[in-house]
C-alpha positions, 0 to 999 in steps of 0.5 A, a space after each residue: 633289143 633288151 633280152 625278155 626277163 623269166 623266172 624259172 623254178 629250178 634245183 640246183 645239179 651242180 657248181 661248175 665255178 665259184 669265186 673265193 668270196 662267193 660273189 659269183 658263180 656259174 651253176 648247173 640246174 634243172 627247171 621242170 619247164 625248160 630242162 637243164 639250164 646254166 646260171 651266172 651270177 651272184 650265186 656263191 652260196 648254192 649247193 646241190 639240192 637247193 631250191 630257187 626261184 631264178 628271175 633273168 634273161 638269157 645271154 648268148 656267150 661266144 665261148 659258152 653258149 646260152 647262160 641264164 644271167 640271174 639278177 633276182 633270186 629266192 630260196 625255195 623249200 627242198 621238194 621231195 625226199 631226193 632234194 632234201 637228202 642231197 641238202 642233208 648230205 652237205 652236213 659232214 658225216 651224213 651219207 645217203 643211209 643217214 639222209 634217208 633215215 631222218 627223213 623217214 623218222 622227222 618227215 616234214 618237221 625234219 628241217 624246222 627241227 634241225 633249225 631249233 635243235 640240230 644236236 638233237 637231230 644230228 646224235 640220231 646219225 650212227 656214228 656221229 658222237 663226240 667231235 664228230 657230231 659237234 662239227 656237223 652242228 656246227 656246219 649246220 649252224 654256220 649255214 643256218 645263219 646265211 639262210 635265215 638272212 637270205 630268207 628275210 631279205 628275199 621275202 622283201 624283193 632285195 636283189 641276189 647280189 645285194 643280198 650276197 654283199 650283206 652276207 659277206 659283210 655280216 661275217 661268219 655268223 650272220 645275225 638276222 635278229 640284229 639285222 632285222 632291229 638295226 639295218 643300219 649298222 650294216 654301214 659300219 661293214 666293209 662293202 656296204 654302203 647306206 644307199 644299200 642299207 637304207 633300201 634293206 631298211 625300207 623293205 624291211 618296214 622303216 618309215 621313211 621319217 623315222 628318227 632312226 633313218 634320220 640319224 642313220 643318214 646324218 651320221 652317214 653324211 659326216 662319215 662321207 665328209 671325213 672321206 672327203 677329207 674334212 675333220 667335221 662339218 659346219 652344223 647347217 652344212 651337215 643338215 644339208 648334206 643329209 638332208 640330200 642323202 635322206 631324200 636320195 634325189 637332186 639336191 635343190 628339189 624338196 626333200 618330201 616324205 617328212 625329210 626337211 632341214 628341222 626334222 634332220 636338225 632334230 636328228 642331230 640334236 638328239 646324236 649330240 645329246 647321246 654323245 655319238 656326235 660332237 658339237 663345238 661352236 657348231 662344229 660337228 664331228 665323230 668323237 674318234 676325230 675330234 679327239 684326234 685333233 684336239 691330241 694333235 694340237 695339245 702335241 704341237 703345241 708342247 713341241 713348239 714351246 719346248 727348248 732345243 735338246 741337239 746341243 750342236 753349234 750352227 755356224 752363221 753360214 755354212 762350212 765349206 766342206 759341205 758339197 754342194 754349198 747349201 743356200 742361205 735359206 737351205 742353211 736357215 732351214 738346217 739351223 732352224 730344225 737344230 734350234 727347235 724341236 718341231 719346225 717344217 721345210 716346204 717348198 716347190 720341185 728344184 728348190 733344194 729340199 732334199 739337198 737341205 736334208 742332206 745337209 742337215 743330216 751331214 751336219 749331225 753325223 759330223 757333230 756324231 748325233 743320229 738322224 732317222 729318215 722316213 716317209 709315208 710310202 715305201 717308194 718315198 722312202 727309197 728316194 730319200 735314202 738315195 738322196 741323202 745317203 742315209 738310211 730311211 723307213 715308211 712311218 708304219 715301220 718306224 712306229 713298229 706297226 702290227 696288224 691287228 695290234 696297232 702302232 707299238 711306238 707311243 709316248 709310253 714306248 717312243 722311238 729312240 729318242 735324242 735323235 733327229 727325225 726327218 718325215 719327207 712327204 709330209 703333205 700326205 700326213 692325214 690326221 690319224 698317221 700324224 697323231 701316231 707319229 708325234 705321240 711316239 716322239 720322246 722328249 728329247 727328239 727334234 722332229 723336221 716336217 718336209 713336204 710341198 704344200 702346193 700338192 693335193 691334200 692327203 687320202 684322208 681326213 684333214 691337211 696337217 702341214 698346211 694347218 701347222 704352217 697356217 696357225 704360225 706357231 711353228 718355225 717354217 722355212 720356205 724355199 723359193 730360189 730354183 736352182 739353175 740346174 733345176 730351172 733348165 728343166 721345163 717340167 720345173 718351169 711348168 710346176 712353179 708356172 702353174 702354182 702361179 696360175 700361169 699357163 705352162 711354157 712348152 717351147 724351149 730355150 737354146 739350154 733347156 731340157 725339154 722334158 715337158 710336152 703339151 699336145 693338143 687334143 680337145 676330143 676326148 676320144 681322139 686324146 684316148 687314142 693319142 695316149 695309148 699310142 704314146 704309152 704303149 709305143 712312142 714314149 717307151 721307144 724314145 725313152 728307153 724305158 718299159 711301157 709297163 711300169 715306165 710310162 704312167 697315165 695320171 688321170 683327173 677322175 675315173 669315168 670318161 674316155 679318158 678316165 682311169 677305168 676306159 685307159 687301163 682296159 685300152 692299154 691292157 688290151 694292147 700290153 697284156 692282152 693273154 696274161 694268165 688270170 688270177 683266181 679268187 678275189 682279184 679275178 673280180 677286178 680281172 687281174 692278169 700276170 704282167 698286169 700294172 697294179 695298185 694297192 687301194 687300201 693300206 695293207 699293213 701286213 704286207 707293208 704297202 700302202 695306199 696308191 703304191 705301184 707295182 707289177 704283177 709278176 707271177 701267178 703260182 699255186 694254180 692261181 691261189 698265189 700271186 708275185 708283185 714286183 713293187 715299184 720301191 724294189 720289193 718283191 712281195 707274194 700274196 694270196 691271191 684273195 688278197 687282191 680284193 684291194 688292188 687294182 689295175 694301174 696302167 693308168 691311175 688317178 691324181 690323187 692315188 699317185 701322190 707320194 709317188 714318182 714315174 719315169 714318164 707321166 701321161 696326163 690327160 686334161 679335157 673338158 670331160 674332167 672339168 669338175 675334177 680339174 684344180 691347179 693343184 691337180 695339175 701341178 701334183 700331177 706334173 711333179 710326179 714326173 721324173 724324166 718327162 711329163 706329156 699333157 695331152 688334151 685342150 688348152 681351155 680345160 688347162 686354163 679353166 683348171 689354173 683358175 681354180 685353187 684346191 676345188 674344195 676347202 677342208 673343214 679343219 680346226 687345227 690352227 685355231 687348237 693348236 693357238 688355243 693350246 699355247 694360250 692356254 
């Protein structure tokens, strides 16, 4: 039976705990009706002396007893001189005596006078002058912005958690006038989506069919498409998506409320006319992505037509000194890279992409030429360096990325010229990173892009490597022969079979390496039980690897019995039940010392990219600092409040694992994930495994996935733009 909702009027007596980002707090408060109460919820802004009206329900905590969980909160003016005095004493330099004097002098007008002219009021406090007075005034003004925003939203019944997110998103100086005038600008701030901004706008009186709302919804639909990897949307497709977003209901039902295709099309026409978005022959894009795609097409066209600058002779067949000797198609790729300013090397697992890169490095070094190697992630760069014997780095480090400033190398300051630049895992390149990379290529540098185009598309707009191949204008070699040693691996055979849409072989031959397994557990709960057993006990023992870091679950999606969230909770319950909790932002995700963790956004300052994995090995300084041992061998120290972009990663999505490799991979494939299952996803998951891959689930779900090639088409215009740039 759900707890009964109550409303209490209280005065805050003290704050027991407050998260660093203010999104959660445990507060002691006094109610005239019920006495002492312990409040929990989005209360980080409260201080002793504040009066509030709190709506919520009572909960019984096993350790801490009864607590009042706050759902809604409304600020009240302090009642009585004692409460007002506590509010005033939060100002630096104002003690009990000074607070009493201010109350006596200004009476009921005190708070209003403070908001209008804090310097005029506070200068009357003895001892407050000069820098001290400025500090006191700044403190009051810093509280005034959040207080005004809070009061505005509370008046319109916006819930406490949303108010907290809005105040955090607005930063140090929340502007209530700007919020009132254009609440949709909140979507430009981290942590605030369109649904939240729209709810606030409607609460503040915005009409459901207003031009501002229709335009804001249309822009948001375009931004959401970018998050799905699209560089543009067809005009009519964007209108349909915007109608669904603005209607906030089943897309097959009429939108109502003045929202339909015609009205949204009118709003889109207004955005195009104002220059907020670009329409090129029915393809609608943001200005930034349109410019990036056009620039990349120009850069590719220039490299494709430039004469080669590496004066290195490539014999018809590979020299005998190369060991192992490259195949004919591998040697063709070496010659193509030396003979063209821009070229591509692609192929599936076991076809020798790494061996080809090694032959290229050896050939150029023998001729006295310099080779630079890079990859999108630190772990991929380390693998590339180990495989070729040459130093490799991340793309961001190669381009001299500086947080807050961007890339230091561009056309005016290119990377060292006259070299061969090899870019591994190029299938991961999103549009913006590809632009930054090719902008920094000097007039005599050659570029070889290496990747597997059958993997999932990159995280971020575009599908650059596939588009370059599709254009037909960039010289490319596709390796197809699987080498005998690799062919013995069931992982390699399974990957190639899946790529052809065929079920994977699970029964080994006499000479095969049995490194791929399928355990049939059609029921998702039984599959989850099997996965927990495999990860925590059986696979670490069999392969002599640690459970945390040696075995990685790669799931199709986050939700469900075999989803990332459930499996993470279950696996940590076994593998790290008593790890020391981290204070600060990371505590919101429940991170502990000893946890398997993943970075979920690019952190250029720490040089940790989205999707990179590690272990939280140490919590220092009373929980305020952590040490993370990354899978690529680095050890980094971070303040705990920087952990808000990290997540548990005993299990992670296949999309997040792109570009990574793990000793042993466990892949759930069950019917509850059928909407996410595609041939490319399974192929990508299997090819992450180094020593073994275990699929757990349903043969029917696997068969369904193999019938779907790349579940979603990405809207890009790069192939056409490259051809147009070359013909123009």
